[in-house]
VEXDO-109242 format. One record per atom (N, C-alpha, C): x, y, z. Coordinates in steps of 0.05 Angstrom, whole numbers, plus 5000, padded with zeros to 4 digits. Each point is the difference from the previous one (the first is absolute). Layout:
<bamars>
XYZ...
</bamars>
This chain:
<bamars>
438643682196499350204980502450144989500150044974502350124987500150305006502450105000500450295003501350114974499350254993501250144978501650235010502550014993501850205010501450144977500050275000501550164982502850065011502049924986502850055010501350224982501150205014501350224985503050005009501849974981502849995006501450234986501550165014501550234988502850015011501750104982502850035008501949974977502650005005502049984978499849734987499850014973499749754985502749854999499849744995502449844996499249744987501849864986499349754987499049795021498049864993499149785017498050085022499250265000498450095022497249874999498850004977497349874997500349705006502149874990500349725005500249945030501350185015500449965028497350005014498350194995497450035014498149774991499949944974498249804991500849725009502649965005500849745011499049965029499850225015498849985027497149924997498550124981497249934996499749724990501949914984499849734989500249795022501550065021500249805022497449955013498150184997497449975013497849944980500749964974498049934979498150234995501050245002498350244997499350044970497550084996499150074973500350314996501350084978500250284994497750084981498350185010497750094984500650224980501950165008500850224982502850095008501550114980502750095006500750234981501350215010500850224983502550125011501750114982502650115008500750244983501450205012501250214985502650075013501950084984502650095010500750274988500650195018500950274992502650065014502150044983502750075010500949815021499749734993501049785017498549975026497650125003498349965023497449854990499449795015497849834991497550055016497749974987497450005014498749754990499749805018498949744992497549955017497949914987497549945014499149724992499249855020498949734995497449975016498049904987497549935014499949705003500049905025500349725005497549885014499649754996497949865015501449805019499550035026501149815019497749805007500449754995497749815002498849975028501650065020498949975028501050225018498250105017500750225018502449915018500249755005502149915019502750034987500150014973502650034987500850294997498150185003500650294993502250115016500049965026502050125018502849904993500149744993502749884993501050124974498250024980500850114974501050285003498450175014500750285003502650035016500449845020502550025016502449934982499849804984502349934983500550214979497950124990500450224980501350255013499250055025501250225015503049955004500749765006502849935005501650024975498849914977501350024974500550294993498150175005500250294994502250125017500149935025502150115018502849924990500349754991502649924991500950164975498150074984500650144975500050305002499250105024499850295003497850134985497849854997497750084984497650065018498450194992497550065015497749834989498549885019497849834992497550075017497750014987497550075013497949794993498149955018497849804995497450145004498149954981497350115003498049784995498349935021498049804996497850104980499249824982497950074981497549845005497850135003497449865004499349844975499049765004499349834977497950134982498050125012497950134983501350234983501850155013501450214985501749894977501249775005501749874980498249914977497749885006498249894979498950234983499450235013499150234985502150104981502549995009502350094983500349804976499749745006500249804978497750054980497750075009497750044982500450234981501950185005500450234983501849944976501349765001501849944977498449954975501250084978498749974974498350244992499750195019498550244993501750194983498750184987501350184982502250165015502350034988502250165012500950204979501050225010501050224982502950045004501250134979502950045000500450304994501650125017500650294996503050024998500950104977502950034994500750305000502050085015500950274999502950014990500650194983502650024987501050294999502650045003501150264996503149984999501350224996502949995001501049935028498550105020500449935028497250005012499649845021497550005014500450125028498350195006500250145026497849905019500550065025498149935021497350134995500150254990497550154994498349864979501449914979498549864979498849745009501549845014498949745011497950055021500350215016498050065020497450084988500150164978497550084988498649784985501549824987498949784987498649815019501549935021498949815020497650125016500050265002497750145013497549964983500350024974497849964982499049715002501949815002499249725003498349965025501050115022498649985026497250134999499950244988497550154999497949854985500849834981498149854985499449725011500949965024499449755014501649754990502250054987501849794991502349965019501149765000502349945017502449904984502350095006502449904986500849735011500049804983500749735009502949944995501150124979502749934992501350254986502550055006501550224988502549894988500550064974502349894986501650234988502650005004501750204986500849884973499350134978500649904974502750104989500850245008502450124990502449905015502350034988502549915013500850195022502049925015501050175022501450244988499750235013501050254989502650085014502150034985502650095011500050305005500950085024500250285006502750124991502149834999502650094991500350014970498749824986500149984971497250004988498650235002497350014991499749954970497849874993499549944972499350254984500650014975499350234983497050034998498649774997497150005000499049815022499950115024499249825022497049934997499349775012497349905000499449895028497650065010499149885025497049924997499449755008497349904996499349815023497650045009498949825021497249924992499349755006497349904994498649915025497650105004498349925022497849814990499649775013497849834996498050065022497650084992498050085020497549834998498949945023497549845001497650185006497749914991497650165004499150134974497750114999499050134976498950285008501050214987499150275007497050034993498650175014497250054994499750134973501950174992499950134974502749994988500349804981502649944987501050254985498250144985500850234984500850235018498750045023500750215018502749955012500749755006502749945010502150054979499449944975501950054979500550304997497950165004500350294998501750105023499649895023501750085023503049934995500549774990502849924994501150184977498450074981500950184978500750275012498450095019500650265013502649995015500549785014502649975014502350004980499649864978502049994979500850274990497950174994500550274990501550175022499149975024501150175022502949935007500649745000502649915011502049924979499149984974501849944979500849704998498349835011500649714999497949874982500949794986498149854983498549795018497449984995498549815016498149854981500149735001498349834984498449825018497549974994498149865018498549794984500649755005498949784983499049775018498149854988499249765014502049784996500749855021501949784999498549754991500149944975498649774990501949814984498949794990501749804985501150124975498750204988501050114975502550175004500350115024502450165006502549844997499949745006502349824999500149854974498250064982499949844975499750184975501150255003500050174976502249924981499450014974502049894980500550194977498650234998500350184977500050285010502150154991500250295007500350164975498350204996500250164976500550295009501450154983500850275006499350194978499150245008500150224982502950064994500750134978502850064995500850285008498850204987500950275004499450105028502050115014499850105027499449785020500149764992499849775019502449834997500449864979502349844995502550174993499650224987502150184993499450285010502150165002499850275013499550214978498149964984499450194978497349944988498850204987497849964981501250004973500249784986501449984975499150204979497450054998499050194981501050285005500450075025501250265007502850024991501549785004502849994991500350034969498249864986500050024971499350284991498150125015499250274993502250215004501749965020502250175004502049994977500449764990501849964977498850144975497349994998498650124977499750305003500450105025499750295004497250085006498349815009497250075007499549915029502050015017499849905027497850135016499850265000498050135016497249934992499449994975497349934990499249725009501949814996499449725007499849965030501750135015499949975030497450105011498950224989497550105011497849804995499949874976498049804994500349755017502649915004500649775016499050035029500750235012499250045028497050015003498650124981497150015002498849724998501249844982499049724997500549845026502450035011500649845025498350085023499150265000498250085022497149914995499549894977497349914994498250214989501350224990498550224990499449984970501449824986499649964971499649714995498449944979499749724991502849914989500949765009502649914994500549974970498149884986500549954972500350264984498250185006500250274986502650135007500949995025502450145008502449874987500049734998502349864987500250074971497750004986500150074971501050294996499150185017500950274998503050035004501149855020502850025006501749874979499149764991501649864979500050174974497850134993500050174976502250215000500750095024502150205002502849894995500249734998502649874996500549944970498250084983500349934972502650114989501549824986502550074988502449935017499649915025502349935017501449754989502650004997501549784989499949755019499749774988500049755015502649975017502250094989502549975014500050135027498450215003500050145026498649845021498449814993498649835020502149855017502049884986502049855014501650185019500650244991501550195016498550065026497350044997498450065023499849765019499649764989499849765016502449965018502450044988502549955015500550195023498950234999500550195022497750025021497949854996497950005020500749835024500150105024500849845023497749825010500749775010498149835013499350125027497649935009499250085027501649865021500650135022501549875022498649745008501649795001499049745009498849834978499850104975498749854979501549744993502750024998501649764993499849795022500350095025499949825023497349865001497850154996497449895001499549794978500650084975499349824978501749755001502650025007501749775001499149815022499150115023499049845022497449864992498150144987497549884992500549774981501950054981500649794980501249755014501850055019501249775015497949845015497950145010497949875015497949874983500350034974498149864981497650174992500050255006497850184992500250064970497750034987499950114973499850305003501450154984499950295002499450134973498650225001499250124974500050315002500150134977499750284997497450044985498250165012497550094987500050305001500650124978500650295000498450154979499350255007498950194981502250144984502549905005502350104985500449864974502449934993500549904973501649745001499349824980501149744999503150014996501050204986502950014994501550015027499050165019501450025026499249775018497649904999499249775016501849764993500549964974501749774992502950055007500950255000502750075008500449905030498150085018500249935028499349705005498549884982499549725002502649844996501650084981502649874995502050055023499750235013501850065022499349855025497449975006499249905026498649734999499549904976498949734998497049975004498550214991497149985002498849794981498049875009498649794984498050114981498950235006497950124983500550314997499450094977500050304995497650074983498350185011497850114985500250305001500050144978500250294999499050094973500350264994499150114975502450014980499249954975502049994979500150254983502350135000500350254983500349914971498750144982500249944971502650144991501649854985502550104990500149944969500550204984500249974972502550164990501649874984502450124989501950105022500049845023501950065022499050245018497550084997499050235016497349945011499350125023497449985011497950154984497749874995498050134984498150185017500349975027498150155018497549845005500049744992497649835004500849765017497949895012500349755016498749774984501449774999498949774984498349835019497649924991498449825016498550145022498849825018498550105022501850135021499050205013501550145021499749865026502249975015499949885027499450225019497450025008499250205020499249855025498750135019499449895025498349744999497750004986498449764998501649774986501650084980501649794986502049875019501250165017501949895020498749795017497650055009498649815017499349754984499250034975499349784983502549824994502250134995502549864994500949845024499850115024500849865025498249755002497450024995498349775001500849794980500750084976500849824979502649855007501950145012502549875007499549805022498450085019499349815023498749754989498150034982498749774988502049824986501850134984502049844985501849855019500750125023501749865020498549815018497449994997498449825017499750105029499950265003499950135026497450145005499150015025497850175007501050295004498350194997500850285003501050055028499049855020501050045027502949935003501149864980502949925001501850204985498850234992501550204985500650255016502150134992500850275012500450194977498950245003500450214981501250255014501950134986501350235011499950234979499150235009500050234981499750265016500250234985500050265014497850194991498849964976498350204989497049925000498350194993497149955000499349774980501549984978499349794980500849725010501449995024500849745011497849905020498150175007498149925020498349764993499049974975498549764993501649745004502650014993501849775003500449955030500550215016500549965028497549895015497650084990497549925013499349714995500849884977499349734994502149805011502550095005502149835010499449915028501149775007499749915028501250195020502250134991501350205016500850234981498850235004500650244983501650205016502450064991501850175014500650254984499650245012500650254988502950075006501650054980502950075005500450304995500950135022500450294999497850144984497549955010497650064983499250295001498450064980498550265000497849975022499150235012498149985022497549844994498950024976497549864993500549695001502449924993500749715001500549915028501450165016500649925027497549965016498050164996497549975015498449764993500449894976498449774991501449735001502650014999501549744999499949855027500549744998500049845025502450065018502250084988502450065015501750184983502150125013501750194985502949975010501950054981502850025006500950274991500850175019501050274993502650075012500649885023502450085015502549844995499649764986502349834994499949934970501949834991500149934972497949804992500049934974498149814990500149735013502449935010500449745014498649995027498850225008498349995024497649814996499449944975497949804995500649735012502549945002500849745012499049975029500150235014498950005028497049945000498550124981497149954999499349714994501949874985499649724994500749835025501650125018500849865024502849894999501650094981502849914996501950175016501649885018501950155016502550054985501450215009502650064988502049785002499949865022501949785004499649774980497549974990499449794981501050084972500350264995501050104974503150015001501050105023502950055001501649745000498849785007501549755001500149864973498750124980499949884973502450094984
</bamars>
């Protein structure tokens, strides 16, 4: 009768360690049912689940493994696994699994403790933990440090929405970003990412900057903030704000564009997405003049925004054509996906305001970036503590995969 043994090997890592132990198993024709390894600061934790075809072989195999471990100065432990228990474990494969990503400038034990406590309270188990961020230097700290860890958890919570609320509460209390998603085939096959522009891709609301130049900054800012909080109809608020810009010289648009800073991580994110073959677009309630300016800078494939009417070199205070509001953003995302031959599950949308919610809700992954409270509560995930390139972590891209390019 066959025996199933779980082998746990721990100690200082070195080249050839796995080869050494598996060669011992190879001498006995052992079948490896599962294998997993992690290395932290040159210390290895290696686990192998093996099937020994005959009980008579077991003692010889384990003796030789113990001898190999002694030679290498490695700790080795054996745990017999009941066949029924093994079959039950095998039967769980293919079931729905979830992914919880936590991000911050630094990750503390308190943050990880509270997140994993929520996981346990909801009857889920962490199967795999991956560090997505690079190693952090203590002597030469980064100007904008990033830390990110991803947990793959098995099981299904009794109340998915309640668990999301718990994680959101931990996020508010500890200052860490937490995203909670189902690990499915679409997560690894997303091909289109669209961004809101103002206060997402760039660190400004363009219309506010134009208003300052025009001398109507306070009036426009009040209308902008009310619209972003969802207190005003977007189309009405936009027309009211643009009307205040009547007479502004077209030359001033270029001046404003050149001094608007990109959001932290925007260049790194867009260049990485382009290298990986993603299509990227801007879908903005802002203006085409600025969308096209940043398209030329960052290589966006699509730009959809509102067009300011200009006559005799000056703004007329009117918008040309249909206004890109919340419902329009969702419709445009659907149209781009259809044009690219993609399902909506293969799309990602990123935005910060209430008018972004329709777009975030129809995307396969909707991410709120440094969002207003109403958006944070409704979005699938949020990035607030790091730059825009934190999105790479949510896609599952590690720093080391970007840094080597």
